[in-house]
BAGU-726916 format. One record per residue (C-alpha): chain; residue in one letter; x, y, z. Coordinates in Angstrom, 1 decimal. Each point is the difference from the previous one (the first is absolute). Example, Ala and Ser with C-alpha at 12.3 -4.5 7.8 and 13.67 -1.06 7.14 Angstrom:
% residues 2
R kette rest      X      Y      Z
R     A    a   12.3   -4.5    7.8
R     A    s    1.4    3.4   -0.7
% end
This chain:
% residues 69
R kette rest      X      Y      Z
R     A    m -123.4   -9.3   -5.1
R     A    k    1.0   -3.7    0.1
R     A    t    3.3    0.9   -1.7
R     A    l    0.7    2.7    2.7
R     A    e   -0.9   -2.6    2.6
R     A    e    2.5   -2.4   -1.4
R     A    q    2.7    2.7   -0.3
R     A    l   -0.5    1.0    3.6
R     A    g    0.6   -3.5    1.2
R     A    e    0.9   -0.2    3.7
R     A    k    1.6    3.4    0.1
R     A    p   -1.5    2.9    2.0
R     A    y    0.4    2.4   -3.0
R     A    f    0.7   -0.4   -3.7
R     A    g    3.6    1.2    0.6
R     A    g    0.5   -2.5    2.8
R     A    e    0.4    1.5    3.4
R     A    t   -0.3    3.6   -1.1
R     A    f   -3.0    2.1   -1.1
R     A    g    0.7    1.1   -3.5
R     A    f   -1.5    1.5   -3.2
R     A    v   -2.0   -3.0   -1.0
R     A    d   -1.6   -0.1    3.4
R     A    i   -0.8    3.7   -0.2
R     A    s   -1.5   -0.6   -3.5
R     A    l   -2.1   -2.9    1.2
R     A    i   -1.4    1.6    3.2
R     A    t   -1.5    2.8   -2.1
R     A    y   -2.3   -2.8   -1.6
R     A    y   -0.8   -1.6    3.4
R     A    c   -3.1    2.2    0.4
R     A    w   -1.3   -1.5   -3.3
R     A    f    0.2   -3.6    1.2
R     A    y   -3.5    0.2    1.4
R     A    s   -1.4    1.1   -3.3
R     A    y    1.9   -2.7   -1.8
R     A    e   -1.7   -2.6    2.2
R     A    k   -3.4    1.7   -0.1
R     A    f   -0.2    0.4   -3.8
R     A    g    2.1   -3.0   -0.9
R     A    k   -2.1   -2.3    2.3
R     A    f    3.0   -1.7    1.5
R     A    s    2.0    0.1    3.3
R     A    l    3.4    1.5   -0.3
R     A    k    0.6   -1.0    3.6
R     A    a   -0.5   -3.7   -1.0
R     A    e    1.9    0.3   -3.3
R     A    c    2.9    2.1    1.3
R     A    p    0.2   -0.1    3.8
R     A    k    3.7    1.1    0.2
R     A    l   -0.7    3.1   -2.1
R     A    i   -3.0    1.0    2.1
R     A    g    2.1   -0.6    3.2
R     A    m    2.8    2.1   -1.3
R     A    g   -2.5    2.8   -0.8
R     A    k   -1.5   -0.1    3.4
R     A    e    3.4    0.0    1.7
R     A    m    1.2    3.0   -2.1
R     A    c   -3.1    1.9    0.9
R     A    a    0.3   -0.8    3.7
R     A    e    3.7    0.9    0.3
R     A    r    0.0    3.2   -2.1
R     A    e   -2.3    2.7    1.2
R     A    c   -0.1    1.6   -3.5
R     A    f   -2.1   -2.9   -1.2
R     A    e   -3.5   -0.6    1.0
R     A    d   -1.4   -3.6    0.1
R     A    t   -3.2   -0.7   -2.1
R     A    p   -2.6   -2.7    0.5
% end
């Protein structure tokens, strides 16, 4: 996750300004983030805030994705 966080950098999406295949692949795992935190006993939000922010934005701006806790 930290590697993904680094690769995202300051871009809104992994492809830069456009939503692409890497973003589509990642968003399918977004619903698992809560489980990663719960069973891994760490805060993904604290460790990878850009990644969490991107996931929340993608869920908010695309009605085909549903936000999770």
